[in-house]
C-alpha atoms as one frame of an Amber mdcrd trajectory, in Angstrom:
protein
   9.418  -4.845   8.382   8.776  -6.006  11.926   8.759  -9.643  13.007   6.640
 -11.060  15.835   8.800 -13.697  17.514   5.898 -15.729  18.880   4.078 -16.111
  15.562   6.892 -16.031  13.016   4.817 -13.654  10.893   5.802 -10.344   9.389
   3.913  -7.087   9.067   4.337  -3.450   8.093   5.939  -0.991  10.468   3.115
   0.512  12.543   1.916   4.023  11.773   0.601   6.468  14.426  -3.181   6.675
  14.460  -5.948   9.068  15.418  -9.367   8.084  16.759 -12.469  10.287  16.910
 -15.669   9.438  18.794 -18.560   9.816  18.951 -19.529  10.937  15.488 -23.326
  11.048  15.383 -25.500  10.134  12.422 -29.222  10.775  12.435 -31.154   7.508
  12.192 -34.918   8.057  11.833 -36.978   5.057  12.849 -34.170   3.498  14.843
 -35.187   4.971  18.171 -31.713   6.430  18.755 -29.041   8.242  16.761 -26.191
   6.131  15.437 -22.906   6.730  17.265 -19.741   5.976  15.305 -16.016   5.840
  15.988 -13.391   6.297  13.270  -9.760   5.228  13.777  -7.250   5.984  11.043
  -3.521   6.322  10.359  -2.257   9.890  10.451  -0.379   9.454   7.155  -1.039
   7.766   3.831  -3.522   8.190   0.994  -5.926   5.871  -0.785  -6.641   4.213
   2.544  -8.998   1.190   2.446 -11.860   0.919   4.942 -12.760  -1.767   7.464
 -16.385  -1.596   8.576 -16.331  -3.432  11.912 -19.371  -4.814  13.766 -19.016
  -5.601  17.466 -20.300  -8.687  19.268 -23.601  -8.813  21.169 -23.661  -6.240
  23.976 -20.436  -4.427  23.074 -20.059  -0.910  21.597 -17.844   1.399  19.546
 -15.158   1.418  22.245 -14.520  -2.326  22.034 -11.972  -4.428  20.186  -9.016
  -2.075  20.562  -6.472  -4.893  19.973  -7.819  -5.372  16.453  -8.909  -1.833
  15.623  -5.635  -0.259  16.706  -3.608  -2.849  14.835  -5.539  -2.519  11.594
  -5.439   1.278  11.691  -1.700   1.312  12.406  -1.342  -1.000   9.405  -2.959
   1.458   7.008  -6.731   1.054   7.312  -9.559   3.373   8.262 -11.624   1.410
  10.789 -15.236   2.445  11.348 -17.211   1.130  14.341 -20.820   1.786  15.289
 -22.692   1.065  18.516 -25.558  -1.255  17.591 -28.898  -1.474  19.381 -28.011
  -4.695  21.208 -25.264  -2.836  23.096 -25.492  -2.852  26.881 -25.405   0.954
  26.605 -29.003   0.860  25.399 -30.381  -1.811  27.708 -33.294  -2.530  25.373
 -35.975  -4.548  27.155 -36.914  -8.056  26.099 -40.369  -6.946  24.985 -39.087
  -4.033  22.901 -40.468  -4.456  19.336 -36.984  -3.803  17.943 -35.476  -6.799
  19.703 -36.472  -9.573  17.217 -35.058  -7.364  14.451 -31.710  -6.614  16.128
 -29.893  -8.448  13.349 -31.605  -6.336  10.671 -30.988  -3.055  12.507 -27.282
  -3.925  12.507 -27.272  -4.266   8.723 -29.156  -0.976   8.415 -26.547   0.643
  10.677 -23.789  -0.610   8.397 -25.544   0.716   5.316 -26.037   4.071   7.001
 -22.319   4.252   7.740 -21.504   3.507   4.101 -24.051   6.070   2.930 -22.380
   8.743   5.067 -18.760   7.647   4.762 -17.809  11.002   3.251 -19.361  12.850
   6.190 -17.489  10.675   8.679 -14.249  11.133   6.770 -14.615  14.907   6.820
 -15.228  14.878  10.585 -11.824  13.376  11.363  -9.068  16.030  11.385  -6.647
  15.501   8.507  -8.479  12.527   6.985 -10.506  14.214   4.222  -9.436  13.127
   0.738  -7.308  10.213   1.991  -9.917   7.424   1.993 -10.579   4.992  -0.861
 -14.348   4.447  -0.767 -14.069   1.721  -3.405 -12.184  -0.644  -1.095 -14.383
  -1.596   1.862 -14.133  -4.826   3.857 -16.828  -5.803   6.357 -15.527  -7.445
   9.532 -17.125  -8.548  12.764 -16.879 -10.752  15.839 -19.600 -13.158  17.012
 -22.963 -11.438  16.288 -20.929  -8.934  14.304 -19.631 -11.733  12.118 -23.181
 -12.412  11.006 -23.568  -8.706  10.209 -20.428  -8.779   8.076 -21.600 -11.966
   6.390 -24.978 -10.513   5.468 -23.259  -7.615   3.725 -21.541 -10.089   1.381
 -24.491 -12.413   0.769 -25.373 -14.435   3.876 -29.145 -14.836   3.949 -31.012
 -14.931   7.243 -34.622 -16.038   7.423 -36.468 -13.262   9.219 -38.035 -14.822
  12.338 -41.126 -12.647  11.934 -41.797 -12.869   8.200 -40.150 -16.178   7.343
 -38.488 -14.529   4.332 -34.748 -14.705   3.624 -33.871 -11.525   1.745 -30.698
 -10.641  -0.084 -29.348  -7.756   2.039 -25.860  -7.753   0.563 -24.214  -4.452
  -0.335 -22.180  -4.093  -3.526 -19.946  -1.517  -1.832 -18.412  -4.292   0.322
 -15.709  -6.279  -1.467 -14.826  -8.929   1.141 -15.406 -10.023   4.738 -13.575
 -11.093   7.883 -15.770 -13.157  10.232 -14.364 -13.927  13.675 -15.860 -16.609
  15.954 -19.279 -16.278  14.388 -22.352 -18.498  14.145 -22.860 -21.433  11.814
 -26.026 -22.776  10.267 -29.178 -23.200  12.294 -31.723 -25.973  12.027 -31.869
 -28.893  14.433 -28.279 -28.266  15.579 -29.294 -25.159  17.524 -29.850 -25.537
  21.247 -33.295 -24.676  22.673 -31.739 -21.568  24.265 -30.488 -20.310  20.892
 -33.757 -21.046  19.106 -35.749 -19.084  21.662 -33.432 -16.179  22.454 -31.542
 -15.707  19.170 -34.188 -16.428  16.521 -32.072 -14.859  13.761 -29.806 -17.933
  13.968 -32.548 -20.453  13.183 -31.977 -20.530   9.438 -28.794 -19.138   7.873
 -27.850 -19.776   4.250 -24.175 -19.264   3.408 -24.417 -20.575  -0.152 -24.961
 -17.129  -1.684 -21.656 -15.740  -0.376 -19.339 -15.425  -3.356 -17.149 -12.534
  -2.165 -13.688 -13.334  -0.780 -13.604 -13.978   2.951 -11.472 -14.916   5.937
 -13.052 -16.905   8.768 -11.324 -17.096  12.166 -12.412 -19.870  14.526 -11.139
 -21.112  17.885 -10.970 -24.881  18.244 -12.127 -24.579  21.884 -15.023 -22.198
  21.138 -17.779 -24.434  22.517 -20.748 -22.050  22.567 -24.061 -22.947  24.251
 -25.832 -22.228  20.964 -25.143 -25.374  18.944 -24.827 -29.074  19.676 -21.894
 -29.387  17.250 -19.225 -27.801  19.411 -16.412 -25.600  18.051 -16.781 -26.903
  14.493 -20.014 -24.907  14.248 -18.078 -21.648  13.891 -16.292 -22.944  10.774
 -19.547 -23.101   8.765 -19.069 -19.621   7.242 -15.920 -21.060   5.642 -17.220
 -24.528   4.785 -20.580 -23.480   3.359 -19.751 -20.259   1.486 -18.769 -20.302
  -2.206 -16.251 -17.485  -2.537 -12.454 -17.424  -2.492 -12.139 -18.249   1.196
  -9.653 -18.939   3.965  -9.919 -20.319   7.499  -7.633 -19.519  10.419  -8.078
 -22.058  13.206  -6.723 -20.697  16.495  -5.397 -23.552  18.632  -6.821 -23.368
  22.152  -8.886 -20.332  21.182 -12.226 -19.835  22.879 -14.865 -17.290  21.875
 -12.687 -14.208  22.383  -9.701 -15.760  20.607  -7.256 -14.878  23.364  -8.696
 -11.435  24.103  -9.568  -9.561  20.906 -12.479  -7.660  22.477 -10.219  -5.493
  24.658  -7.092  -5.327  26.765  -7.489  -7.416  29.938 -11.277  -7.477  29.759
 -13.037  -9.572  32.384 -15.011 -11.541  29.799 -11.889 -13.109  28.292 -11.647
 -16.718  29.432  -8.673 -17.701  27.271  -6.414 -14.663  27.684  -3.260 -15.187
  25.671  -1.230 -12.376  24.065   0.252 -14.826  21.563  -3.192 -15.812  20.278
  -4.168 -12.152  19.979  -0.938 -11.430  18.089  -1.704 -14.300  15.714  -5.195
 -12.985  14.978  -3.869  -9.431  14.606  -1.157 -10.418  12.153  -3.196 -12.820
  10.027  -6.214 -10.526   9.742  -4.052  -7.533   8.811  -2.162  -9.606   6.256
  -5.490 -10.701   4.784  -6.880  -7.168   4.703  -3.773  -5.955   2.880  -3.994
  -8.902   0.483  -7.703  -8.722  -0.353  -7.629  -4.946  -0.887  -4.548  -5.193
  -3.103  -2.211  -3.225  -0.826   0.380  -5.994  -0.515   0.388  -9.777  -0.925
   3.712 -10.681   0.670   2.587 -10.920   4.294  -0.400 -13.071   3.331   1.795
 -15.436   1.323   4.117 -15.696   4.328   1.215 -16.413   6.681  -0.088 -19.181
   4.433   3.357 -20.784   4.384   4.138 -20.440   8.095   0.683 -21.601   9.210
   0.158 -24.361   6.646   0.607 -27.106   9.234   2.291 -27.807  12.531   2.378
 -24.271  13.966   1.696 -24.290  17.723  -0.704 -21.326  17.573  -2.882 -22.087
  14.604  -3.491 -23.344  11.094  -4.375 -21.409   7.928  -6.072 -23.097   4.995
  -7.730 -21.819   1.840 -10.117 -22.978  -0.863
């Protein structure tokens, strides 16, 4: 076991990993093929899967601090580039734009539909993946995507209908710095530019979940301040936990990449905290090991300088 001095948390010894990109899936009606990246440990069998959705504007090359850590801890991490990525540069009047949120969910389903194909395309990975243990994870806009896969209902801004788009193949979720409920608490900017946030219903989420929120994440999308990003924890009904990152802003110390310019709260200790707690949770919720999660809950129960972990 290795110990991270700054967090006081333990974790498994890291395993070497392999990453393959881009793997291309045909996506009729999407306007572009779906490009996917798979990162996996080079050893081990029965490996669980993390289906990770990036934040608005990012792509399959983002979030290396998390992806690398999870893969080295025994998980196959699958990332797709969604249509809102800056790589596409979709115009504001593109008819796909109001449905960006739905296209993301369709991308995730397509990945799950073709998980065997993706597995076979990674040298040495075939036969080592457990397709029955899949966790959806995501940051920011990606957190909504992960939430929808476990029961979050979003009122379609065009039809006014809130469908159940959950997927039974997903057993749990990890939502990082993601949006809360809509309604009157949304700012005019959010209501106009991000219409998929206007009405979110978390009450149908019954799957286990971990929510990660920064207590300095004051987004220009809600009038409630940082507490807004804790709604996925407060309002869902499953077996749930909340990691509050002290001093954490929207990128939680820098989870979207190493030394990326967009990080306003760069802090390796915060990143290490998020890495360790999320990996411990992934190992716990997929049944790999419960010890690290129990340790995290004890160490972060109260008074830790980096964060607090609570569960309901």
